[in-house]
Each structure stands twice: as C-alpha cells, then as structure tokens.
FILOGU-375994 format. One record per atom (N, C-alpha, C, O, CB): residue number from 1; residue in three letters; atom name; x, y, z. Coordinates in steps of 0.05 Angstrom, whole numbers, plus 5000, padded with zeros to 4 digits. Glycine has a CB too. Example, Ala and Ser with C-alpha at 12.3 -4.5 7.8 and 13.67 -1.06 7.14 Angstrom:
2
     n   res   atom      x      y      z
     1   ALA      N   5264   4886   5156
     1   ALA     CA   5246   4910   5156
     1   ALA      C   5264   4934   5156
     1   ALA      O   5285   4934   5169
     1   ALA     CB   5226   4911   5181
     2   SER      N   5257   4955   5142
     2   SER     CA   5273   4979   5143
     2   SER      C   5258   5001   5157
     2   SER      O   5268   5023   5161
     2   SER     CB   5282   4988   5114
***
This chain:
90
     n   res   atom      x      y      z
     1   UNK      N   0761   2848   9383
     1   UNK     CA   0753   2861   9358
     1   UNK      C   0775   2881   9350
     1   UNK      O   0783   2898   9366
     1   UNK     CB   0726   2875   9361
     2   UNK      N   0786   2878   9327
     2   UNK     CA   0807   2895   9317
     2   UNK      C   0795   2921   9306
     2   UNK      O   0773   2922   9296
     2   UNK     CB   0823   2881   9296
     3   UNK      N   0810   2943   9310
     3   UNK     CA   0801   2969   9299
     3   UNK      C   0807   2971   9269
     3   UNK      O   0796   2989   9255
     3   UNK     CB   0813   2992   9313
     4   UNK      N   0823   2953   9259
     4   UNK     CA   0830   2953   9230
     4   UNK      C   0811   2933   9216
     4   UNK      O   0807   2911   9225
     4   UNK     CB   0859   2945   9226
     5   UNK      N   0800   2942   9194
     5   UNK     CA   0782   2925   9178
     5   UNK      C   0798   2915   9154
     5   UNK      O   0815   2929   9143
     5   UNK     CB   0757   2939   9170
     6   UNK      N   0792   2891   9146
     6   UNK     CA   0804   2880   9122
     6   UNK      C   0792   2892   9097
     6   UNK      O   0768   2898   9097
     6   UNK     CB   0802   2849   9122
     7   UNK      N   0808   2895   9077
     7   UNK     CA   0799   2906   9051
     7   UNK      C   0785   2884   9036
     7   UNK      O   0796   2862   9033
     7   UNK     CB   0822   2919   9035
     8   UNK      N   0762   2889   9025
     8   UNK     CA   0749   2869   9010
     8   UNK      C   0761   2867   8982
     8   UNK      O   0773   2886   8972
     8   UNK     CB   0718   2875   9008
     9   UNK      N   0758   2844   8970
     9   UNK     CA   0769   2840   8943
     9   UNK      C   0755   2858   8923
     9   UNK      O   0730   2859   8923
     9   UNK     CB   0766   2811   8935
    10   UNK      N   0769   2872   8908
    10   UNK     CA   0757   2890   8888
    10   UNK      C   0760   2919   8895
    10   UNK      O   0754   2936   8877
    10   UNK     CB   0729   2883   8884
    11   UNK      N   0768   2926   8919
    11   UNK     CA   0773   2954   8926
    11   UNK      C   0802   2962   8920
    11   UNK      O   0820   2945   8922
    11   UNK     CB   0766   2960   8955
    12   UNK      N   0806   2987   8913
    12   UNK     CA   0833   2996   8907
    12   UNK      C   0846   3006   8933
    12   UNK      O   0832   3020   8948
    12   UNK     CB   0832   3019   8886
    13   UNK      N   0871   3000   8937
    13   UNK     CA   0885   3011   8960
    13   UNK      C   0897   3038   8953
    13   UNK      O   0894   3047   8930
    13   UNK     CB   0907   2992   8971
    14   UNK      N   0910   3051   8972
    14   UNK     CA   0920   3079   8967
    14   UNK      C   0941   3080   8946
    14   UNK      O   0941   3098   8930
    14   UNK     CB   0931   3090   8993
    15   UNK      N   0959   3060   8945
    15   UNK     CA   0980   3060   8924
    15   UNK      C   0968   3057   8897
    15   UNK      O   0977   3070   8878
    15   UNK     CB   1001   3038   8930
    16   UNK      N   0948   3039   8894
    16   UNK     CA   0935   3035   8868
    16   UNK      C   0920   3060   8859
    16   UNK      O   0920   3067   8836
    16   UNK     CB   0916   3011   8869
    17   UNK      N   0908   3074   8878
    17   UNK     CA   0894   3099   8871
    17   UNK      C   0914   3120   8863
    17   UNK      O   0908   3136   8845
    17   UNK     CB   0878   3109   8895
    18   UNK      N   0938   3121   8875
    18   UNK     CA   0958   3141   8867
    18   UNK      C   0969   3134   8839
    18   UNK      O   0974   3153   8824
    18   UNK     CB   0981   3141   8887
    19   UNK      N   0971   3108   8832
    19   UNK     CA   0980   3101   8805
    19   UNK      C   0959   3110   8784
    19   UNK      O   0966   3121   8763
    19   UNK     CB   0985   3071   8803
    20   UNK      N   0933   3106   8790
    20   UNK     CA   0913   3113   8771
    20   UNK      C   0911   3144   8769
    20   UNK      O   0905   3154   8748
    20   UNK     CB   0885   3102   8780
    21   UNK      N   0916   3158   8791
    21   UNK     CA   0916   3187   8790
    21   UNK      C   0939   3197   8773
    21   UNK      O   0936   3216   8758
    21   UNK     CB   0918   3199   8819
    22   UNK      N   0962   3184   8776
    22   UNK     CA   0985   3192   8759
    22   UNK      C   0979   3186   8729
    22   UNK      O   0988   3200   8712
    22   UNK     CB   1011   3177   8768
    23   UNK      N   0965   3164   8724
    23   UNK     CA   0958   3157   8697
    23   UNK      C   0939   3178   8685
    23   UNK      O   0942   3186   8661
    23   UNK     CB   0945   3130   8695
    24   UNK      N   0921   3189   8701
    24   UNK     CA   0903   3209   8691
    24   UNK      C   0917   3236   8687
    24   UNK      O   0908   3251   8670
    24   UNK     CB   0880   3213   8711
    25   UNK      N   0939   3241   8701
    25   UNK     CA   0954   3266   8697
    25   UNK      C   0975   3263   8676
    25   UNK      O   0989   3282   8669
    25   UNK     CB   0967   3274   8723
    26   UNK      N   0979   3239   8665
    26   UNK     CA   1001   3234   8646
    26   UNK      C   0995   3245   8618
    26   UNK      O   0974   3257   8613
    26   UNK     CB   1006   3204   8644
    27   UNK      N   1015   3242   8601
    27   UNK     CA   1013   3251   8573
    27   UNK      C   0995   3233   8556
    27   UNK      O   0988   3241   8533
    27   UNK     CB   1041   3253   8561
    28   UNK      N   0988   3210   8566
    28   UNK     CA   0973   3190   8550
    28   UNK      C   0944   3199   8546
    28   UNK      O   0931   3208   8565
    28   UNK     CB   0973   3163   8564
    29   UNK      N   0934   3198   8521
    29   UNK     CA   0907   3205   8515
    29   UNK      C   0889   3181   8523
    29   UNK      O   0889   3161   8509
    29   UNK     CB   0903   3212   8485
    30   UNK      N   0874   3184   8545
    30   UNK     CA   0858   3162   8555
    30   UNK      C   0832   3158   8541
    30   UNK      O   0818   3138   8546
    30   UNK     CB   0853   3166   8585
    31   UNK      N   0824   3176   8524
    31   UNK     CA   0799   3173   8509
    31   UNK      C   0803   3153   8486
    31   UNK      O   0784   3142   8475
    31   UNK     CB   0789   3200   8498
    32   UNK      N   0829   3149   8478
    32   UNK     CA   0835   3129   8457
    32   UNK      C   0844   3103   8471
    32   UNK      O   0856   3105   8493
    32   UNK     CB   0857   3140   8438
    33   UNK      N   0839   3080   8459
    33   UNK     CA   0847   3055   8471
    33   UNK      C   0877   3053   8475
    33   UNK      O   0893   3062   8458
    33   UNK     CB   0838   3032   8454
    34   UNK      N   0885   3042   8498
    34   UNK     CA   0914   3039   8505
    34   UNK      C   0918   3013   8519
    34   UNK      O   0899   3001   8531
    34   UNK     CB   0923   3063   8523
    35   UNK      N   0943   3003   8519
    35   UNK     CA   0949   2978   8532
    35   UNK      C   0960   2983   8560
    35   UNK      O   0966   3006   8566
    35   UNK     CB   0970   2961   8515
    36   UNK      N   0963   2963   8576
    36   UNK     CA   0973   2966   8603
    36   UNK      C   1003   2973   8602
    36   UNK      O   1013   2987   8619
    36   UNK     CB   0969   2940   8619
    37   UNK      N   1017   2963   8581
    37   UNK     CA   1046   2970   8579
    37   UNK      C   1049   3000   8573
    37   UNK      O   1067   3012   8585
    37   UNK     CB   1059   2954   8556
    38   UNK      N   1033   3011   8556
    38   UNK     CA   1034   3040   8551
    38   UNK      C   1027   3056   8576
    38   UNK      O   1039   3077   8581
    38   UNK     CB   1015   3047   8528
    39   UNK      N   1008   3046   8591
    39   UNK     CA   1000   3059   8616
    39   UNK      C   1023   3059   8636
    39   UNK      O   1027   3079   8650
    39   UNK     CB   0975   3047   8628
    40   UNK      N   1037   3036   8639
    40   UNK     CA   1059   3034   8657
    40   UNK      C   1081   3054   8649
    40   UNK      O   1094   3066   8667
    40   UNK     CB   1070   3006   8658
    41   UNK      N   1087   3056   8624
    41   UNK     CA   1107   3075   8614
    41   UNK      C   1099   3104   8620
    41   UNK      O   1116   3120   8627
    41   UNK     CB   1112   3071   8585
    42   UNK      N   1073   3110   8617
    42   UNK     CA   1063   3137   8623
    42   UNK      C   1065   3143   8652
    42   UNK      O   1072   3166   8660
    42   UNK     CB   1034   3140   8613
    43   UNK      N   1059   3124   8670
    43   UNK     CA   1062   3128   8699
    43   UNK      C   1091   3133   8706
    43   UNK      O   1097   3149   8723
    43   UNK     CB   1050   3104   8714
    44   UNK      N   1109   3118   8694
    44   UNK     CA   1138   3121   8699
    44   UNK      C   1147   3149   8692
    44   UNK      O   1164   3160   8706
    44   UNK     CB   1154   3100   8683
    45   UNK      N   1137   3160   8670
    45   UNK     CA   1146   3186   8661
    45   UNK      C   1132   3209   8676
    45   UNK      O   1142   3232   8674
    45   UNK     CB   1141   3189   8632
    46   UNK      N   1111   3204   8690
    46   UNK     CA   1096   3225   8703
    46   UNK      C   1107   3230   8731
    46   UNK      O   1109   3211   8747
    46   UNK     CB   1066   3218   8705
    47   UNK      N   1114   3254   8738
    47   UNK     CA   1123   3260   8766
    47   UNK      C   1100   3260   8785
    47   UNK      O   1077   3262   8777
    47   UNK     CB   1139   3286   8767
    48   UNK      N   1106   3258   8811
    48   UNK     CA   1085   3259   8831
    48   UNK      C   1075   3288   8834
    48   UNK      O   1086   3306   8820
    48   UNK     CB   1096   3249   8859
    49   UNK      N   1056   3293   8851
    49   UNK     CA   1045   3320   8854
    49   UNK      C   1066   3339   8866
    49   UNK      O   1065   3363   8863
    49   UNK     CB   1020   3319   8871
    50   UNK      N   1085   3327   8881
    50   UNK     CA   1106   3343   8893
    50   UNK      C   1130   3348   8874
    50   UNK      O   1148   3363   8880
    50   UNK     CB   1117   3330   8918
    51   UNK      N   1129   3334   8851
    51   UNK     CA   1150   3338   8831
    51   UNK      C   1172   3317   8831
    51   UNK      O   1191   3319   8815
    51   UNK     CB   1162   3365   8834
    52   UNK      N   1171   3298   8849
    52   UNK     CA   1191   3277   8850
    52   UNK      C   1183   3253   8833
    52   UNK      O   1161   3252   8822
    52   UNK     CB   1196   3268   8879
    53   UNK      N   1201   3234   8830
    53   UNK     CA   1195   3210   8814
    53   UNK      C   1182   3189   8832
    53   UNK      O   1188   3188   8856
    53   UNK     CB   1220   3199   8801
    54   UNK      N   1164   3173   8821
    54   UNK     CA   1153   3151   8836
    54   UNK      C   1174   3129   8839
    54   UNK      O   1188   3122   8820
    54   UNK     CB   1128   3139   8822
    55   UNK      N   1177   3119   8864
    55   UNK     CA   1198   3099   8869
    55   UNK      C   1189   3072   8859
    55   UNK      O   1206   3055   8851
    55   UNK     CB   1205   3099   8898
    56   UNK      N   1164   3066   8861
    56   UNK     CA   1154   3040   8853
    56   UNK      C   1132   3043   8832
    56   UNK      O   1112   3056   8838
    56   UNK     CB   1144   3023   8877
    57   UNK      N   1136   3032   8809
    57   UNK     CA   1116   3033   8788
    57   UNK      C   1109   3004   8781
    57   UNK      O   1127   2988   8777
    57   UNK     CB   1126   3049   8762
    58   UNK      N   1083   2998   8778
    58   UNK     CA   1076   2970   8773
    58   UNK      C   1083   2961   8745
    58   UNK      O   1086   2977   8727
    58   UNK     CB   1046   2966   8777
    59   UNK      N   1087   2935   8742
    59   UNK     CA   1092   2924   8716
    59   UNK      C   1065   2921   8702
    59   UNK      O   1044   2925   8714
    59   UNK     CB   1108   2897   8717
    60   UNK      N   1066   2914   8676
    60   UNK     CA   1041   2915   8660
    60   UNK      C   1020   2895   8669
    60   UNK      O   0996   2900   8667
    60   UNK     CB   1049   2910   8631
    61   UNK      N   1028   2872   8679
    61   UNK     CA   1008   2852   8688
    61   UNK      C   0993   2861   8713
    61   UNK      O   0969   2858   8714
    61   UNK     CB   1021   2825   8693
    62   UNK      N   1008   2873   8732
    62   UNK     CA   0996   2883   8756
    62   UNK      C   0978   2907   8749
    62   UNK      O   0956   2909   8760
    62   UNK     CB   1017   2892   8776
    63   UNK      N   0987   2924   8731
    63   UNK     CA   0971   2947   8723
    63   UNK      C   0946   2939   8708
    63   UNK      O   0925   2952   8711
    63   UNK     CB   0988   2966   8706
    64   UNK      N   0948   2918   8693
    64   UNK     CA   0924   2908   8679
    64   UNK      C   0903   2899   8699
    64   UNK      O   0879   2903   8695
    64   UNK     CB   0932   2885   8660
    65   UNK      N   0912   2885   8720
    65   UNK     CA   0894   2876   8741
    65   UNK      C   0881   2900   8755
    65   UNK      O   0857   2900   8762
    65   UNK     CB   0909   2859   8762
    66   UNK      N   0896   2921   8761
    66   UNK     CA   0886   2945   8774
    66   UNK      C   0866   2960   8756
    66   UNK      O   0846   2969   8765
    66   UNK     CB   0909   2964   8781
    67   UNK      N   0872   2962   8730
    67   UNK     CA   0854   2975   8712
    67   UNK      C   0827   2960   8709
    67   UNK      O   0807   2973   8705
    67   UNK     CB   0867   2979   8684
    68   UNK      N   0828   2934   8711
    68   UNK     CA   0804   2918   8710
    68   UNK      C   0787   2923   8735
    68   UNK      O   0762   2923   8734
    68   UNK     CB   0810   2888   8707
    69   UNK      N   0800   2927   8758
    69   UNK     CA   0786   2932   8783
    69   UNK      C   0774   2959   8784
    69   UNK      O   0753   2963   8797
    69   UNK     CB   0805   2928   8806
    70   UNK      N   0786   2979   8771
    70   UNK     CA   0778   3006   8773
    70   UNK      C   0751   3011   8758
    70   UNK      O   0748   3001   8736
    70   UNK     CB   0799   3025   8762
    71   UNK      N   0733   3026   8771
    71   UNK     CA   0708   3033   8757
    71   UNK      C   0711   3054   8736
    71   UNK      O   0693   3058   8719
    71   UNK     CB   0687   3041   8777
    72   UNK      N   0734   3068   8735
    72   UNK     CA   0739   3090   8716
    72   UNK      C   0748   3080   8689
    72   UNK      O   0747   3095   8669
    72   UNK     CB   0759   3109   8727
    73   UNK      N   0757   3055   8687
    73   UNK     CA   0767   3044   8662
    73   UNK      C   0752   3019   8655
    73   UNK      O   0742   3004   8672
    73   UNK     CB   0797   3038   8664
    74   UNK      N   0749   3014   8629
    74   UNK     CA   0737   2989   8620
    74   UNK      C   0753   2978   8597
    74   UNK      O   0768   2992   8584
    74   UNK     CB   0707   2994   8611
    75   UNK      N   0750   2952   8592
    75   UNK     CA   0764   2939   8571
    75   UNK      C   0749   2945   8544
    75   UNK      O   0726   2939   8541
    75   UNK     CB   0765   2908   8575
    76   UNK      N   0764   2958   8526
    76   UNK     CA   0753   2965   8500
    76   UNK      C   0751   2940   8483
    76   UNK      O   0730   2934   8471
    76   UNK     CB   0770   2986   8487
    77   UNK      N   0773   2926   8481
    77   UNK     CA   0774   2901   8465
    77   UNK      C   0799   2886   8473
    77   UNK      O   0815   2895   8490
    77   UNK     CB   0773   2907   8435
    78   UNK      N   0803   2863   8461
    78   UNK     CA   0827   2846   8466
    78   UNK      C   0843   2845   8440
    78   UNK      O   0831   2843   8419
    78   UNK     CB   0819   2818   8476
    79   UNK      N   0869   2846   8442
    79   UNK     CA   0885   2845   8418
    79   UNK      C   0890   2816   8409
    79   UNK      O   0878   2797   8421
    79   UNK     CB   0912   2859   8422
    80   UNK      N   0907   2812   8389
    80   UNK     CA   0911   2785   8378
    80   UNK      C   0923   2765   8399
    80   UNK      O   0917   2742   8398
    80   UNK     CB   0930   2786   8354
    81   UNK      N   0939   2776   8417
    81   UNK     CA   0952   2759   8437
    81   UNK      C   0935   2757   8463
    81   UNK      O   0946   2750   8484
    81   UNK     CB   0980   2768   8443
    82   UNK      N   0910   2765   8461
    82   UNK     CA   0891   2764   8484
    82   UNK      C   0899   2782   8507
    82   UNK      O   0893   2776   8530
    82   UNK     CB   0889   2735   8494
    83   UNK      N   0911   2805   8500
    83   UNK     CA   0918   2825   8520
    83   UNK      C   0895   2846   8520
    83   UNK      O   0886   2854   8499
    83   UNK     CB   0945   2839   8514
    84   UNK      N   0886   2855   8544
    84   UNK     CA   0864   2874   8544
    84   UNK      C   0874   2902   8536
    84   UNK      O   0896   2911   8542
    84   UNK     CB   0852   2876   8572
    85   UNK      N   0857   2916   8521
    85   UNK     CA   0861   2943   8513
    85   UNK      C   0840   2960   8528
    85   UNK      O   0816   2955   8525
    85   UNK     CB   0859   2946   8481
    86   UNK      N   0849   2980   8542
    86   UNK     CA   0831   2996   8560
    86   UNK      C   0824   3023   8548
    86   UNK      O   0838   3033   8530
    86   UNK     CB   0844   2999   8587
    87   UNK      N   0803   3034   8559
    87   UNK     CA   0795   3061   8552
    87   UNK      C   0781   3073   8577
    87   UNK      O   0770   3059   8593
    87   UNK     CB   0775   3062   8527
    88   UNK      N   0784   3100   8580
    88   UNK     CA   0772   3114   8603
    88   UNK      C   0742   3116   8599
    88   UNK      O   0732   3123   8578
    88   UNK     CB   0785   3142   8606
    89   UNK      N   0726   3110   8620
    89   UNK     CA   0697   3112   8619
    89   UNK      C   0690   3141   8625
    89   UNK      O   0700   3153   8644
    89   UNK     CB   0683   3093   8640
    90   UNK      N   0674   3153   8609
    90   UNK     CA   0666   3181   8612
    90   UNK      C   0639   3184   8623
    90   UNK      O   0629   3206   8628
    90   UNK     CB   0668   3196   8586
***
C-alpha cells in the first residue's frame, strides 16, 4: 500500500490553485464575464505573493479546462466561436 494517494479527476492540484489565486488577485474584474485568454493575460501580469514573476503560465485552452473544474467560476455563456465566457460565482 502506497502512502501517496492518486488525485481524482476533477480536483485542482497546487499549481492550478495558485493560478486561480493569482487570477483573483489580478487587475481583471471577475464580476464581469471574461474569456480564458483574458484570464491568462491577467495571470501573466500578476506577480506572485513574494513579488516575483510566475515562470509557467497556462495557455488559454488549459486555463479554460481549469476554470471549468473550479467551483468558484461558472460558464456565463458561449461566444460565436463556441468559446466559454466565465464569471466568478459569488
């Protein structure tokens, strides 16, 4: 029996939680609908809690998958090209 447990599908890992935390600290207004591309740009511009830059920032498709998994965000609507538009759940 291993002391390490496997992560079930649908849970966020530590890196994904840090990206969502950076998104919540960013300049982006999360009460208004936003796309995953705008969220990735906001994470890129937001420094870490220590003041340094994040070395790895997800691309928009990966971030879209993470935002769908997160219970803090929901899909507001889909645009013309079938891209999800997200909003923060309050």
